[in-house]
VOGU-3710 file (C-alpha; in Angstrom, 3 decimals, decimal comma):
1> mvltippgal> 4,230/-1,441/45,342  4,303/-5,146/46,019  2,759/-7,149/43,260  0,563/-9,963/44,507  1,295/-12,791/41,948  0,346/-16,083/43,201  3,175/-18,512/44,178  4,486/-20,572/41,088  2,729/-18,594/38,565  5,832/-17,207/37,190
11> gvlaalslal> 7,533/-20,624/37,564  5,050/-22,014/35,281  5,778/-19,484/32,647  9,421/-19,783/32,959  8,953/-23,591/32,350  6,856/-22,757/29,546  9,808/-20,783/27,926  12,457/-23,329/28,557  10,965/-26,946/28,371  8,316/-26,835/25,597
21> ptpasaqdst> 8,953/-27,851/22,066  9,563/-25,130/19,522  7,016/-25,635/16,580  8,705/-22,749/14,647  7,498/-24,003/11,322  3,765/-24,332/12,186  2,029/-21,044/11,180  -1,182/-21,976/12,686  0,523/-22,341/16,070  2,064/-18,961/15,655
31> naarrvfaaa> -1,209/-17,538/14,798  -2,923/-19,103/17,931  -0,027/-17,925/20,135  -0,543/-14,260/18,819  -4,342/-14,557/19,470  -3,694/-15,742/23,007  -1,292/-13,143/23,732  -3,431/-10,277/22,315  -6,459/-11,392/24,436  -4,305/-11,672/27,480
41> slaaeeyavg> -3,060/-8,005/27,014  -6,481/-6,573/26,250  -7,655/-8,284/29,524  -4,910/-6,608/31,449  -5,682/-3,338/29,779  -9,588/-3,619/30,669  -8,829/-4,518/34,158  -6,454/-1,473/34,687  -9,504/0,776/33,790  -11,842/-1,015/35,959
51> vaggrvisva> -9,646/-1,317/39,174  -7,948/1,476/41,243  -6,645/1,703/44,643  -7,724/-1,852/45,471  -11,441/-1,667/44,460  -13,397/-1,976/41,351  -14,486/1,279/40,002  -16,094/-0,245/36,820  -17,690/-3,451/36,924  -18,126/-3,513/32,994
61> eveearlfig> -14,468/-3,176/32,481  -13,453/-5,937/34,958  -16,245/-8,250/33,355  -14,583/-7,587/30,036  -11,233/-8,721/31,388  -12,660/-11,943/32,690  -14,252/-12,316/29,018  -11,029/-11,770/27,170  -9,140/-14,265/29,533  -11,777/-16,720/28,654
71> earrtaaglp> -11,364/-15,827/24,803  -7,630/-16,594/25,441  -8,083/-19,786/27,016  -10,501/-21,139/24,310  -7,897/-19,942/21,686  -5,180/-21,659/23,588  -6,792/-25,164/22,527  -5,130/-24,615/19,079  -1,662/-24,732/20,533  0,376/-28,048/20,749
81> aglraaseag> -0,329/-30,050/23,815  2,523/-28,857/26,018  2,407/-25,288/25,093  -1,480/-25,397/25,484  -1,232/-26,810/29,197  1,264/-24,182/30,136  -0,652/-21,288/28,652  -3,821/-22,348/30,343  -1,910/-22,471/33,758  -0,638/-18,846/33,059
91> ldamlslver> -3,983/-17,756/32,027  -5,695/-19,207/35,148  -3,086/-17,278/37,242  -4,412/-14,017/35,543  -8,066/-14,867/36,342  -6,999/-15,595/39,850  -5,549/-11,995/40,421  -8,598/-10,471/38,811  -11,056/-12,296/40,965  -8,890/-11,104/44,109
101> tappesvevl> -8,796/-7,511/42,815  -5,201/-7,675/42,768  -3,078/-4,487/41,703  -3,513/-3,942/37,802  0,162/-3,820/37,481  0,504/-7,523/38,460  -1,995/-8,653/35,802  0,110/-6,690/33,244  3,342/-8,192/34,254  1,782/-11,564/34,019
111> arrlgealaa> 0,413/-10,924/30,528  3,658/-9,591/29,493  5,483/-12,747/30,816  2,749/-14,981/29,016  3,615/-13,164/25,849  7,397/-13,600/26,028  6,985/-17,336/26,977  4,650/-17,843/23,944  6,955/-16,138/21,557  9,855/-18,512/22,774
121> gvgaslepvp> 7,618/-21,357/22,451  6,713/-20,798/18,626  9,953/-18,980/17,858  8,249/-15,723/16,374  7,319/-12,375/17,424  3,791/-12,291/18,598  3,150/-8,607/17,797  4,854/-8,055/14,317  4,159/-4,280/14,335  4,994/-2,685/10,940
131> ewalsldrgr> 7,421/0,177/10,652  4,809/1,993/8,411  1,052/1,743/8,617  -1,025/2,160/5,604  -2,412/5,605/4,762  -5,023/7,173/6,790  -7,253/7,674/3,690  -7,328/3,645/3,470  -8,042/3,506/7,229  -10,790/6,166/6,794
141> dlyaaacasc> -12,576/4,074/4,050  -12,410/0,872/6,091  -13,864/2,500/9,132  -16,797/4,032/7,141  -17,410/0,635/5,263  -17,031/-1,606/8,587  -17,376/0,457/11,853  -19,178/3,782/11,151  -22,732/1,937/11,560  -22,076/1,282/15,134
151> hgaegggdgp> -19,499/3,831/16,354  -20,779/6,540/14,285  -19,214/8,668/11,272  -17,067/10,728/13,730  -16,487/8,040/16,360  -19,042/9,172/19,082  -20,602/5,755/19,467  -23,927/7,009/17,818  -24,050/5,012/14,630  -27,510/4,013/13,033
161> aaagqtpvpa> -27,047/0,531/14,443  -26,028/1,459/17,885  -29,546/1,756/19,017  -30,856/-1,109/21,444  -27,099/-2,361/21,743  -26,046/-3,420/25,266  -23,359/-2,317/25,995  -23,315/0,681/23,592  -20,651/0,881/21,362  -17,657/2,680/22,681
171> nltdrallag> -17,303/6,479/22,238  -13,895/6,704/20,084  -13,849/10,595/20,804  -13,646/10,157/24,724  -9,968/11,382/25,284  -10,024/10,908/28,984  -11,063/7,278/28,636  -8,702/6,384/25,587  -5,650/8,243/26,690  -4,116/4,933/27,851
181> sspldfyrrv> -4,955/2,945/24,520  -2,491/2,752/21,828  -3,044/1,889/18,010  -1,791/-1,585/18,957  -4,792/-1,918/21,545  -7,229/-0,879/18,612  -5,590/-3,228/16,418  -5,927/-6,235/18,876  -9,826/-5,241/19,153  -10,247/-5,074/15,606
191> tlgvagttmp> -8,419/-8,510/15,178  -10,395/-10,338/18,073  -13,493/-8,479/18,536  -14,648/-7,575/22,109  -16,236/-10,381/24,132  -19,566/-9,673/25,625  -20,465/-6,917/22,922  -21,628/-6,976/19,459  -18,311/-6,025/18,125  -17,243/-9,079/16,034
201> sfegalseed> -13,588/-10,146/15,057  -12,348/-8,810/11,653  -9,410/-11,209/11,358  -11,099/-13,141/8,501  -12,527/-10,233/6,968  -9,629/-7,677/6,730  -6,083/-8,393/6,010  -3,476/-7,654/8,618  -2,395/-4,421/6,902  -5,946/-3,171/6,617
211> rwavalyast> -6,543/-3,928/10,511  -3,512/-2,030/11,009  -4,749/0,957/8,816  -8,333/1,169/10,505  -6,773/0,773/13,968  -4,578/3,818/13,196  -7,388/6,028/12,004  -9,763/4,868/14,863  -7,005/5,903/17,287  -6,938/9,615/15,842
221> lrlppargnv> -10,651/10,138/16,107  -10,169/11,647/19,792  -7,478/14,075/18,586  -7,744/17,497/17,128  -6,307/18,239/13,599  -2,490/17,572/13,418  -0,143/20,444/14,171  3,347/20,801/15,366  6,746/19,221/14,753  7,432/15,296/15,132
231> pvdlatfgat> 10,600/14,313/16,888  12,723/12,030/14,561  12,751/9,208/17,068  8,824/9,153/16,945  8,309/9,672/13,013  7,721/5,929/12,337  4,726/3,894/13,021  6,876/1,053/14,535  8,142/3,589/17,067  4,771/4,726/18,433
241> aartdldlma> 2,161/1,888/17,560  2,529/0,378/21,156  2,507/3,976/22,926  -0,568/5,437/24,403  -1,068/9,097/24,222  0,109/9,460/27,840  3,271/7,557/26,944  3,817/10,188/24,083  3,146/13,106/26,297  5,886/11,635/28,648
251> slghagpadd> 8,445/11,227/25,811  7,569/14,922/24,770  8,638/16,005/28,567  5,161/16,788/29,347  3,387/16,154/32,640  -0,055/17,245/33,953  -3,224/17,835/31,807  -2,954/17,985/28,006  -4,046/21,313/26,407  -5,291/21,374/22,545
261> allariaair> -1,769/22,315/21,412  -0,290/19,314/22,956  -3,093/17,040/21,689  -2,566/18,411/18,159  1,097/17,550/18,421  0,147/13,989/19,401  -1,907/13,946/16,368  0,752/14,976/14,060  2,781/12,088/15,659  -0,060/9,612/14,855
271> ragaasqatr> -0,151/10,725/11,383  3,552/10,735/10,733  3,415/7,075/10,995  1,090/6,593/7,984  2,562/6,056/4,581  1,508/5,209/1,277  1,794/1,582/-0,044  4,624/2,512/-2,189  6,567/4,353/0,824  5,824/1,283/2,990
281> masafdrvra> 7,226/-1,141/0,505  10,304/0,845/-0,301  11,105/1,109/3,403  10,699/-2,668/3,866  13,041/-3,356/0,938  15,555/-1,134/2,358  15,295/-2,778/5,793  15,850/-6,294/4,296  18,935/-5,114/2,357  20,284/-3,635/5,415
291> qlaeavahga> 19,749/-6,807/7,527  21,233/-8,911/4,738  24,354/-6,682/4,946  24,416/-6,994/8,858  24,203/-10,859/8,544  27,192/-10,981/6,081  29,130/-8,741/8,440  28,496/-10,950/11,334  29,374/-13,936/9,185  32,635/-12,335/8,122
301> agrsaeagst> 33,663/-11,661/11,612  33,183/-15,287/12,766  29,779/-14,682/14,637  27,665/-17,531/13,168  25,021/-17,418/15,543  24,361/-13,812/15,080  24,514/-13,988/11,358  22,119/-16,898/11,414  19,449/-14,945/13,472  20,038/-11,709/11,442
311> alaaymtfea> 19,511/-13,595/8,166  16,302/-15,083/9,689  15,041/-11,603/10,668  15,725/-10,361/7,077  13,315/-13,120/5,834  10,700/-12,203/8,372  10,792/-8,721/7,293  10,477/-9,955/3,637  7,477/-12,081/4,507  5,128/-9,115/4,568
321> lerdlrprep> 6,213/-8,330/0,851  6,033/-12,047/-0,264  2,235/-11,787/0,311  1,970/-9,195/-2,477  4,614/-10,631/-4,765  3,615/-14,267/-4,698  0,481/-13,608/-6,754  2,056/-11,826/-9,252  5,647/-13,490/-9,603  5,293/-17,017/-7,925
331> rlaseleqaf> 8,454/-18,251/-9,436  10,342/-15,157/-8,299  8,964/-15,392/-4,670  10,031/-19,192/-4,414  13,649/-18,212/-5,669  13,679/-15,632/-2,848  12,530/-18,181/-0,428  15,141/-20,553/-1,456  17,962/-17,876/-1,511  17,002/-16,813/2,017
341> tglrldaqgg> 17,232/-20,232/3,348  20,479/-20,822/1,541  22,028/-17,715/3,222  20,884/-18,571/6,582  22,146/-22,120/6,389  25,720/-20,743/5,044  25,564/-18,152/7,723  24,857/-20,641/10,525  27,334/-23,027/9,101  30,238/-20,720/9,383
351> kparklraae> 30,840/-20,496/5,509  33,599/-18,063/4,302  32,787/-14,417/3,843  33,379/-14,669/0,086  30,477/-17,189/-0,296  28,252/-15,090/2,047  28,763/-12,026/0,043  28,101/-14,090/-3,169  24,660/-15,266/-1,646  23,906/-11,527/-0,586
361> vhlvtlldra> 24,640/-10,226/-4,157  22,172/-13,010/-5,446  19,546/-11,888/-2,987  19,874/-8,332/-3,667  19,440/-8,951/-7,438  16,326/-10,849/-6,665  14,979/-8,316/-4,353  15,595/-5,541/-7,031  13,467/-7,659/-9,356  10,717/-7,936/-6,787
371> eralgaerrp> 10,785/-4,377/-5,957  10,171/-3,593/-9,662  7,516/-6,187/-9,921  5,479/-4,739/-7,056  5,927/-1,108/-8,305  7,463/-0,001/-5,106  10,141/2,022/-6,683  7,689/4,436/-8,716  5,524/6,942/-7,126  1,978/7,521/-8,895
381> adlfvqsfvl> 2,735/10,989/-9,062  6,064/10,303/-11,009  4,217/8,012/-13,428  1,352/10,576/-13,964  3,775/13,487/-14,843  5,950/11,460/-17,210  2,681/10,191/-18,829  1,273/13,329/-19,327  4,593/15,158/-20,751  5,201/12,220/-23,151
391> lvregleail> 1,805/12,357/-24,818  1,764/16,438/-24,705  5,261/16,272/-26,360  4,726/13,574/-29,159  1,398/14,978/-29,787  2,058/18,576/-29,959  4,989/18,006/-32,436  2,583/16,034/-34,718  0,115/18,887/-34,342  2,741/21,475/-35,336
401> ivgallafla> 4,043/19,430/-38,241  0,385/18,692/-39,704  -0,553/22,409/-38,988  2,520/23,574/-40,802  1,753/21,249/-43,791  -1,817/22,608/-44,043  -0,723/26,109/-43,753  1,695/25,780/-46,462  -0,810/24,290/-48,804  -3,149/27,196/-48,001
411> rvgasrrard> -0,442/29,666/-48,875  0,436/28,133/-52,093  -3,197/27,967/-53,099  -3,288/24,071/-52,874  -5,844/23,739/-49,998  -7,713/21,010/-51,988  -4,703/18,746/-51,273  -5,363/18,791/-47,638  -7,227/15,528/-48,016  -3,890/13,908/-49,146
421> vkagigaaig> -2,432/15,050/-45,628  -5,432/13,759/-43,803  -5,486/10,452/-45,482  -1,750/10,010/-44,459  -2,608/11,014/-40,792  -5,371/8,516/-40,761  -3,064/5,848/-41,916  -0,380/6,710/-39,412  -2,837/6,564/-36,495  -3,844/3,237/-37,703
431> aslltavlie> -0,309/2,050/-38,117  0,437/3,210/-34,426  -2,218/1,291/-33,084  -1,275/-1,879/-35,004  2,241/-1,394/-33,741  1,060/-1,164/-30,038  -1,156/-4,369/-30,800  1,983/-6,107/-32,310  4,293/-5,028/-29,386  1,905/-6,339/-26,619
441> tvfhlspadq> 1,502/-9,528/-28,459  5,311/-10,157/-28,748  5,591/-9,765/-25,230  2,766/-11,994/-24,257  4,184/-14,707/-26,722  7,426/-14,970/-25,027  7,135/-15,214/-21,077  10,220/-17,189/-20,760  12,240/-14,416/-22,120  10,216/-11,554/-20,671
451> evlegatmll> 13,063/-9,895/-18,661  15,254/-9,887/-21,691  12,282/-8,578/-23,903  11,585/-5,831/-21,163  15,098/-4,946/-20,906  15,701/-4,588/-24,710  12,423/-2,392/-24,978  13,796/-0,039/-22,217  17,228/0,227/-23,766  15,679/0,837/-27,294
461> atgvlfsvsy> 13,448/3,432/-25,647  16,472/5,042/-24,044  18,351/5,400/-27,488  15,189/6,911/-28,970  14,482/9,208/-26,000  18,048/10,465/-26,201  18,029/11,102/-30,016  14,763/12,886/-29,588  16,147/15,125/-26,816  19,271/15,917/-28,844
471> wlltklevak> 17,064/16,627/-32,029  14,942/19,018/-29,971  17,994/20,871/-28,790  19,057/21,305/-32,365  15,463/22,990/-33,065  15,482/25,530/-30,161  15,814/28,210/-32,607  12,436/28,940/-34,436  14,223/29,559/-37,817  15,718/26,131/-37,588
481> wnafvrsrvq> 12,213/24,751/-36,768  10,663/26,474/-39,675  13,508/25,220/-42,012  12,643/21,503/-40,843  9,232/21,793/-41,631  9,674/23,462/-45,072  12,028/20,806/-45,962  9,583/18,122/-45,077  6,792/19,410/-47,232  8,357/21,402/-50,069
491> davaggssla> 9,474/18,444/-52,275  6,246/16,704/-51,889  3,985/19,668/-53,043  6,347/20,527/-55,961  6,242/16,847/-57,114  2,575/17,027/-57,409  2,002/13,448/-56,182  -0,966/12,808/-53,851  1,184/9,778/-52,414  4,191/11,848/-51,964
501> lasvaflavy> 2,181/14,397/-49,787  0,260/11,700/-47,938  3,758/10,043/-47,180  4,982/13,185/-45,595  1,837/13,257/-43,334  2,145/9,480/-42,595  5,828/9,606/-41,756  5,529/12,679/-39,824  2,784/11,337/-37,590  3,840/7,737/-37,601
511> regfetvlfy> 7,158/8,614/-36,119  5,353/10,387/-33,190  3,055/7,523/-32,975  5,737/4,744/-32,857  7,716/6,712/-30,318  4,511/7,106/-28,168  4,043/3,331/-28,242  7,479/2,564/-27,396  7,883/4,953/-24,573  4,480/4,095/-22,981
521> kalflsggga> 5,568/0,337/-23,137  8,876/1,082/-21,461  6,803/3,322/-18,925  4,457/0,671/-18,064  7,369/-1,821/-17,555  9,409/0,664/-15,416  6,317/1,364/-13,253  6,089/-2,329/-12,274  3,980/-3,795/-15,071  0,214/-3,600/-15,550
531> gaaatmpila> -0,841/-3,614/-11,817  -3,385/-0,780/-10,837  -0,717/0,985/-8,952  1,110/1,604/-12,320  -1,765/1,563/-14,855  -4,117/4,256/-13,293  -1,598/7,095/-12,965  -0,481/6,584/-16,385  -3,681/6,396/-17,898  -4,735/9,419/-16,010
541> gmgvaalvlv> -1,798/11,071/-17,519  -2,796/10,048/-20,786  -6,272/11,423/-20,341  -5,361/14,711/-19,213  -2,751/15,191/-22,049  -5,191/14,145/-24,562  -7,644/16,869/-23,322  -4,718/19,562/-23,405  -3,939/18,618/-26,922  -7,522/19,053/-28,083
551> vlyvaiqrfg> -7,461/22,549/-26,594  -4,063/23,474/-28,114  -5,218/22,120/-31,372  -8,406/24,227/-31,415  -6,582/27,310/-30,073  -3,818/26,979/-32,862  -6,371/26,343/-35,829  -9,051/29,040/-34,684  -7,218/31,757/-32,914  -3,796/31,445/-34,357
561> vriplkpffg> -2,137/30,985/-30,774  1,641/30,451/-31,052  3,547/28,092/-29,009  6,681/29,414/-27,488  8,811/26,693/-29,063  12,263/27,556/-27,632  11,337/27,142/-23,932  8,912/24,301/-24,899  11,761/22,250/-26,758  14,283/23,193/-24,101
571> itsaflygma> 12,294/21,886/-21,129  11,177/18,646/-22,884  14,518/17,923/-24,048  15,677/17,920/-20,497  12,699/15,746/-19,424  13,154/13,237/-22,124  16,733/12,856/-21,249  15,919/12,214/-17,695  13,564/9,475/-18,821  16,338/8,128/-20,960
581> ftfaghgiae> 18,677/7,998/-17,975  16,089/6,137/-15,721  15,033/3,541/-18,647  18,807/2,696/-19,285  19,353/1,737/-15,518  15,865/-0,385/-15,618  16,789/-1,855/-19,077  20,139/-3,257/-17,931  18,593/-4,296/-14,611  15,914/-6,268/-16,421
591> lqaggfvgtt> 18,722/-7,814/-18,680  20,626/-8,774/-15,526  17,446/-10,426/-14,162  17,298/-12,463/-17,362  20,723/-13,421/-17,099  21,494/-11,816/-20,368  23,953/-9,326/-18,554  26,133/-9,948/-15,788  25,813/-8,375/-12,379  28,937/-6,959/-10,653
601> vipwlprapr> 27,721/-5,297/-7,310  29,769/-2,268/-6,116  28,496/-1,530/-2,587  29,686/2,050/-2,422  27,513/3,112/-5,404  24,212/4,907/-4,619  20,740/3,051/-4,826  17,749/5,245/-6,273  15,370/2,886/-7,878  13,095/5,739/-8,858
611> lgiyptleta> 15,951/6,965/-11,160  16,985/3,686/-12,295  20,202/3,744/-10,411  21,258/0,617/-8,752  24,810/-0,289/-7,324  26,046/-2,409/-10,122  29,002/-1,785/-12,588  26,691/-2,557/-15,584  23,958/-0,006/-14,864  26,677/2,467/-13,808
621> laqgllvlla> 28,404/2,318/-17,083  25,297/2,519/-19,221  24,054/5,628/-17,323  27,675/7,208/-17,232  27,739/6,886/-21,159  24,540/8,677/-21,320  25,818/11,515/-19,219  28,932/11,707/-21,412  26,714/11,733/-24,487  24,728/14,504/-22,928
631> laalawvflv> 27,751/16,769/-22,112  28,871/16,314/-25,601  25,579/17,320/-27,091  25,239/20,283/-24,993  28,883/21,327/-25,751  28,358/21,041/-29,460  24,962/22,848/-29,522  25,940/25,537/-27,220  29,627/25,920/-27,631  31,090/24,517/-30,795
641> eprrvgraaa> 28,313/25,249/-33,228  27,891/28,871/-32,361  31,597/29,485/-32,414  31,940/27,640/-35,775  29,087/29,987/-37,250  30,622/33,035/-35,493  33,978/32,596/-37,190  32,482/31,945/-40,597  30,454/35,150/-40,064  33,424/37,097/-38,987
651> getrvpvpar> 35,333/36,109/-42,123  32,642/37,605/-44,297  32,890/41,233/-45,646  30,129/40,943/-48,035  26,603/39,524/-47,572  25,288/37,974/-50,827  21,452/38,457/-51,712  20,422/35,131/-52,852  18,968/34,763/-56,279  15,159/34,124/-56,515
661> sgaaavpdvs> 14,265/30,811/-58,015  11,582/30,793/-60,656  12,363/34,507/-61,508  14,420/35,988/-64,202  18,195/35,808/-63,374  19,436/38,399/-60,888  22,890/39,611/-61,163  25,197/39,040/-58,151  24,538/42,333/-56,402  26,439/41,634/-52,989
671> epvpellgrg> 26,162/44,745/-50,877  29,056/45,800/-48,655  28,833/45,271/-44,826  30,919/47,333/-42,592  33,678/45,511/-40,916  32,561/46,738/-37,357  29,197/45,367/-37,921  28,424/43,245/-34,793  27,191/39,649/-34,809  23,519/40,549/-33,997
681> elelirsler> 23,456/42,824/-36,820  24,783/40,163/-39,230  22,011/37,525/-37,818  19,385/40,175/-38,577  20,563/40,649/-42,013  20,561/37,058/-42,701  17,134/36,408/-41,226  15,739/39,022/-43,607  17,372/37,657/-46,524  15,930/34,187/-45,611
691> mdadlaeirs> 12,515/35,814/-45,458  13,119/37,268/-48,773  14,159/34,061/-50,272  11,182/32,312/-48,711  8,789/34,845/-50,287  10,481/34,173/-53,686  9,816/30,375/-53,411  6,281/31,057/-52,656  5,747/33,144/-55,732  7,544/30,665/-57,841
701> eiarirarli> 5,269/27,770/-56,364  2,156/29,912/-57,018  3,408/30,486/-60,562  3,873/26,692/-61,273  0,647/25,744/-59,808  -1,235/28,269/-61,935  0,550/27,198/-65,133  -0,475/23,677/-64,238  -3,981/24,487/-63,552  -4,603/26,431/-66,907
711> gapqa> -2,516/24,051/-68,835  -0,246/26,916/-70,011  3,724/26,352/-70,279  5,423/27,587/-67,126  7,179/30,894/-67,321
//
């Protein structure tokens, strides 16, 4: 087909891209250019719907095309003088084609050339399509708040405010009409509004991200529920945002009418481009790092121009993140901006590769800090699970210890002294709350050293977590746990001092309380601070865990429910070690950010921020030490200690029966044990002897308490 473009129109656009000044630093010029191009593109789209075969088939669509061109011409007034004049000439050429009922392809070509010329004029992309859109849930909420009143809850154009509107709101469920529209087209309409209708511009009411989210959601209303596989090359929003349904069908190799199965697959492709805020941020950070590495590689190879342009592209990618970062960490945002500028100038100036790599290391370190500040590296589900398990583990241990204290007092007839235990528990809870206030106050009083304080807190939490994890391993056997509890309370009861018994309860509960405060402080820090993205899942985990603890306490006290200690201790020990490993990486990274620890980047090391893994020598050494300690602990608990006990048992031929304390002296009546007696039988005999010894101690304690109560001398 021969395109009827007026003579000289393309020449005007060529001159526009070559001769006009480049106001790259003027953000308002870039915004105006984007609006001009968006309106021109919408004009071409509406015109394509309204004209076919050289004749007008929809007067309304052609009229909308004229209105969009008029809107673009008004917006062009915000451009610099030379750029404005050339843009107006290009738009006039488009209007001339519309008035002559020219082929739609010629209008589309002219709009595309106008966009290319404007992009060259302002030195920026006019359609910054994100690789990931926001979640469809966010888009649905925005649609319900801003669009459903006119377009209807399901998009049928039948909302409560639609009555009496001329023209009526668009039916967003019309598959045939909208098969040629892409999410980008919806984004343009949301941004600019629709001239000649009641649909307003949402540019001032919604952020760019929110406009993309509602545009993606609106573009799915005409599609059935998602079903089917998504090709890898169509799995990101950046790859599909500008593609219509017809384009996607062609990419899938389909020609002809679409059936429900194909449309369901198109819906799956649309939904695959959506992502959570955390995923979108993590993807953006990864892309910035990749672009920085590419810029340094260009510079090392002597390609200064490519290095400079790639460094600029990295900064432009970071700009979307900077909007979220600057309100939280203005100093860090400024440092990053200066570092990007320095790298770009060094790359363009042909600086040696060594200096470029040093600049890259500095930028990567700052980007890691930014990623932690924005909470992009921790998923809400991770924070919820960690918060839940932390409180359940610490709280359940306190419940078990307190329950054992009270049960022991009941068995020896000293139930009245339960008030001493309760007093110790109350004091421990109050001290734990005071500790939380003091820790939070210290952090607020020292903002200049915040990174160092945060790093020290997470490293302290690492040490405590690892020690608790190892302690749990040593208490996997129920007999060992019972011996531990008995040792905590026996001396206090025997001493007869209320303060002693209260102290046992206080220390048992406060230790758990202090650990809980410390662990939660580290968890908040590793989750990106006190932002809602980190706070809500952590608080939710705490709330659910508290409810579970209440249920467990009631079940244990009223129904005698027994907790399977061995699997519980084993699982929580592994979980706490995993948290220690993560906190170790985050803690070293914070100390690096504060300049307290050096940063030695090792490019071949993996990067997994969710696990606290960063490609630096310092974090690798800290986490490597934890791995070695964990292996040593496992070897001791499961290999060395059992063999040592086994050798000691194998050397015994007689098993002594321990004398009962508090009773008459018992002769040494050791009983012979057959040489062929197996290890299992030996363990059973020793368990029975321990039970016998425990019963003897209880009888002795009862006799002592009875003697004190009646004032008679103890037998």
